[in-house]
N, C-alpha and C positions, 0 to 999 in steps of 0.2 A: 427252407421254410420261412426263416426270418426275413430273407430278402424278398420272397414272394409276398409276404404279409405287408412289408413296407411299401412294395410297389402298389399293392391293392389300396393301401391307405392313401398314398399320394394320388392315385387315380380318382379316389373319391373326394379328396380334399381340394385338389387343383381343378381349375376349369379345363374342359376338354378343348384342346387346341386343334383347330382345323388346319388343313395343309397350308393355306395361304397365310394364316396367322404364324405358323412355324417359320415360314420363309421371311416374313416381316421381322420377326424377332431375331432370327439369325442375321438378317441384314443389319439390324441395329447393333448387335454384338460385334459384327465385322466393322461397322462404321465407327464405333467407339475406338476399337483397336487401331483402325486406320488413322483416325484423328490424332491420337496420342503418338502413333508412329511417325506421322508427318512432323510433329513438333520435335520428337527425339531425333529423327533423322536430320532435320535442319540444324539442330544444335551441334551434331557431329558430322556435318556434311563434308568437312575437310579431312576426316579420318580415312585411312586406307580401307579398301574393301576387305571385309572379314575381320576387322580389328575390333568391332563392337559386338557385344553379346546380343544386343537387341536394337534393331532399327525400325524402319518403316514396315517392312514385310513381316518381321518377327512379331511386332506388336499387333498387327492386323491378324496374324495367325493366332496369337494368344487370345484376342477377343473372340475370334471364331471358335477356338477350342473351348473357351468358357461357355459359349452358347451351346455347342454340341453336348458338352457334359451336362449342362442344365437340362437340355432336351431329353437326355438319357436318364434323368433322375427317376421317372416312374418305372423304368425298366431295371436299373441297377440298384435302386434304393438309396437310403441315406448313407449306409456304410460304404457302398460302392462309389458313391459320389465323393465322399470324404477321402477314400483311397485314391481316386483319380486326381483330386485337387492336391493331395499331399505329394503324389508322384510328380505332378507338374511343378509344384513349389520347390521340391528338392532339386530337380534338374535345372530349373531356372536359377536358383540360388547358387548352385555349383558354378555355372558359367559366369554369373555376376561376380562371384568371389575371385575367379581367375582373372576377370577383367580388372577388378580393383587392385589386385596384386601387381598386375602388369603396369597399370597406370599410376600406382601409388596414390589412389584416390579413395578416401574413406566416406564419401558421400553415399547415403543410403536412399536418396530420393528416387533414382532410377529403378532400384529394386522394388520399392514400395509401389511405384507407378505401374510396373509390370504386373505385380500381384493384384493390384486394384483393377487393372484392365480385365484380367481373368474373372475376378469377382463380378464386375459389371456385366461381362458377357453372360455369365450364368444367371445373374439377376434379371437380365433383359428377357430371358425365356419365360419367367413366371411373375415378374413384378410389373410395375407401371412403367411403360416405355418413356413417358415424359420425365420421370424421376431418373431413369438410367441415362437419358440424353443430357439432362441438366447436370448430373454429376460428372459425366464425361467431359462436357464443355468446361465446367469449373476446374476439373483436373488439368485440362489442356491449358487453361488460362494461368493457373498457378505455375505450371512448368514454363510457360512461354515468358512470363513476366518476372523471371528470376532477378534480372538486373534491376528492374524498377523497384521491386520489393526490397532488395538489399539496399538500394539507394534511399528508399524511404526510411529504413531503419537507421541508416547513417545520418540522415538529415534531422530526424526527430530526437530531441534531447530527452534525458531521463526525467526531467521535471514535467515535460509534456506527456510522456508515457505514463508517469505516475498519476497525473491528474486524470487521464483517460481511464486508467484502471480503477481509480477511486470512484469515479462517477459510475462506471459500469457495475462495480461491486455494490455501490449504494442503490442502484436501480434494481439489480437482481435480488438483493437482500431486503431492502426497505420497501420496494414497491408492493410486494404481496401483503405487507403488513399495514400499509396505508389504507384508511377507510375509503371505500368507493361510494361516498355520499357527501352531501354538503354539510359543513360543520359550523358555518357562520350564521348570524341572525338574518342575513339577507338572502340566504339560499344561493350564494354565488360561487363559493369556493369548495371544489371537490379535490381533496389532497392528492388522490391518485391521478386524476386528470391534469391537475396543475403540474405535477412532477413530469408526467409524460410529455406535456407540451413544452416544458422547459428543456427536457432532454432532446426533444425533436429539433428545436432551434439550435441548441448547443452542438448536437451531432452534425447538423448540416454545416454550421459554421466551422466546426473542427475539420470536416472534410475539405472545405476550402482552404483552411489554414495549412493542412498537410500538403495540399496541391501547391500552395505558394512556396513551402519549404522544399518540396521535391523538384519543382520546375527549375529552381536555381537562378543564378544571375543572368543567364542568357535568354530568358523569356522576353518576348516582345511586349510592346506597350499595351496592346489590346488584350492579349492573353494574361498579362500580369494584372491589369486592372480587373479583369473578369474574375480571376482567382482571388484577388484581394477582396473584391466586393462580396464574395461568399462569406467572408468574415464580417466586414463592415464597409459599406459603400461610403459612409460619412468619413471614416478614417482615410480611405483611399482618396477621396476628394480633397481633404485637407493636406494630405501628404503630397499629392500632385501639385497643389497650389504652392506649397513650400518650395518644391523643386523649381517651379516656374519663376517664383520670386528670386531665387538664388541663381537663376540662369543655368540650372542643370538640365533643363529641357525647354522647349519652345511652347508658347501658349497654345498653339494649334495641336501639338501632340498631347499636351495635358488636357485640353478640351475634349479630344477624341477619347482619351482614356476615361475621363470623368463621365462621358456619355455612356460608354460601355458599362461602367460601374453602376450607373443609374438603371440601365436596362436589366442588369442582373438583379438589382434590388427589387424592381417591380416583378421580375420573373420569380423571385423567391416568394413574393406575396401570392402569386397564382398557385404555386406548388403548395404553400401552406393552406390556402383555401381548399384546394383539391383534397388534401389529407384530412383537414379538421372540420370542414363544413362545405361539402361539395354543392349544396343547394344554393350557395351564394354565387357560384360561378356563372350561371346564365345571365345574371344581372351585371356583374363586374368584369367577367372574363373578356368579352369583346373589347371593351375600352382598354383594359390592361394589355391585351395582346397588341392592339394598335400602338399603344405607347411604347412597348418594347421594340416593335419593328422600326418606329421612327427614331428612337434613340440609337439603335444599331446602325440604321442608314446614315444618320448624322455623323456618327463616329467614323464610319468608313469614308464619308465625303471629306471630313476634315483631315483624316489621315492621308487620303489620296492627294489633297491639295497641298499638303505640306511635304516638301521634298527632303527635309532633314532626316537623318537616320538615328537621331538621339532616341534613347530608350528610357522611358520613365515608367516604372512598374508600380510605384505607389505602395510599396510593401514595408517600408522601413519601420513604421511604428506599430505594426500589428502585433497583438498579444494572443496567446493561446486562449480560445474561447472556452476551453474545458478547465480553466482554472476554477478551483472550488469557490473562490470569492466571487468571480464573475458569474458563475452559474447561480449562486445564491442571490446575488443582486438582481439578476434577471427574473428569478422566481418571485422575489418580493415586488418588483415593478409590475410584473404580469398580474400577480394576485391583487395588488392595489388598484390597477386599472380595471380589472374585472369587477371588484367590489364597488368602486366609484361609478362605473358604468351601470351596474344594477341599481344603485341608489338613485342615480339621476333618472334612469328609466322609470323607476317607481314614483319619483317625485314630480317629474316634469313630462313624462310620456316619452315615447320613442324619439320624438324630434329633439329632445334635450341631449341625446347622445351625440348629435352632429358637432355642436361646438366643443364638447369634451374630446371627441375623436380628433378634431382639428388641433386642439392644444396638445394632446398627448402625442400626436403624430409628429410634432416637432422634435421629439426626443427619440422615439422608437416606434417605427411603423410595424415591426414584427409583433411587438406586444399588443398593439391595437388590433392587428389582424387576428391574433389568437383570442383576444378578449371578445371581439365581435363574434367570432365563430362560437365561442362558449355561450354567449348570450343568445345566438340563433338556435343553438341546440336546446337552450332553455325556454324557447318559445318566442324569441324576438322575430319580427317579420324579416325574412331573408333580404328583401329589398332595402330595408333600413340598415341592416348590417352591411350590405354591399356599399351603400352610400357613405356609411361611416368609414369604411376601409378606403374608399376612393378619396375621400376628403383628407384622411390621414396621409395617404401617399402624396397628394398634392402639396400639403403643408410641409411634409418631409423634403420634397423636391425643392421647394422654395428655401427651406432652411439650409440645404446643402449649397444652394446658389449664394446665399449670404456668406457661408463659410468659404466658398470659392473666392469671393471678393476679398474677404479679410486675409486670406492666406496667399492668394496668387495675384491679386490686382484686378483692375477693371477689364483688361483684355481677356484674361483667362475666364473671369466670371461672365463676361459678355458672351463668349462662345458657349459656355455651359447654359446660360439662360436662353440663348437662341435655340439650342437643341431641346431644352426642357420646354420652352414655349411651343415649339412645333409639335413635340410629343403630346403636350397637354391639349392642344387644339385638336390633334388627330383623335386622341382618346375621347374628348368631349363630343366631337362630330360623330364618331362611331356610337357612342352611348346614346345620343339623341336620335340619330336617324337609322342606324344599322342594327341596334340591339335586337329589335323584334325579329329580324331575319336570321341573326347569328345565334340568338339564344338557344334555339333547338339543337344546334351543333354542340354548344357547350353543355347543354343538358345531357346529351349522349355521352360526352366526355366525363361529366359528373357521375353518370351511372357506371362508367367503367373504372372510375378512380379506386373503388374498393378492391378491384382485381390487382392493382399495382401497389397500393399503399396499405391494404388491409382494412 
């Protein structure tokens, strides 16, 4: 009676599954098991036949078994489903224990993966197929990138890990307590928004910093500069100049790497605008996209013309961007730029922001980008915000050219200025003549930005 009542309850609570829907969901359950089975089978591809408790076929069957048991839930009820799952888990664990004893392997990852495949197969019958597929892909990725993840742990120091944990803890604990309103007399500083923007930039920079540490000393010139530029393109440009001056690399190689770093810097601005103020993209996006393409093309032209194999990755002086002091300094700089921008806008109108953006852009283009985005969300004309960001990027590019001359000499700086000049001309040409035609495309991208960035 209890089983019959449970079955009736599930028939009432769950949506009716038509035949085609059942087959689609069973196919998803089988597909998840097959995906994990491919990864597990590849990892143990050199093992003799029959020496593994679970390989490609077994994981595919486990996923299908989970799907079948999930489909039977309205018939067998909750107790029957639990008994079915426990019977599978017991049998699976028995074989995995025997395998572990034979191999003298205490890793539990494969056991948990098999149980999770069964659970995902069952979930696929009644849950959201997109969630089931996403979790299955994430599980396969975690299993496949074992060596890379372990390498990352070995490369990251305790100080860096501690800084990241402190920032995450401060965000999780302090963020809900921060007021979600402006607190200054100018109506410019929202503490919660300021902290989120700070963590956004610090998190992106930390991802690049980890990439630099994980890539190791064998990384090529262009990849090294790109990874380093995710932390600071200015530092990369200066470090490359130092290596050129000391003869550790050739000017052509350094110029190519500096151009790639500049492209990554402008690309960061596009991403920040998409996340924080997508309405600015139709005005600034086409010019920035052209700038990035020309910088990348110039880098590959210089690298192709240079026949030397010297590698200069420009990573020597990079510091962890999640250092508490660095994060605090950026928050103060960003807050000051937002306040000054608001005061100038109130005193001199929107046109007064452009000279200020040009001056502030010499030091930090990310801060100007986020400040302009904040002002746009507060009512600033998106076109004015776009012009301020473009001017800041231009001045920052010129500043890095001066740094290139001071650190690497005239030849290195000349190559950088040549690529920067070509990129600036291309960006200006697109902005003047092509923006009206390309703006709708970036408007569509702006409308899709919330789907990717929230």
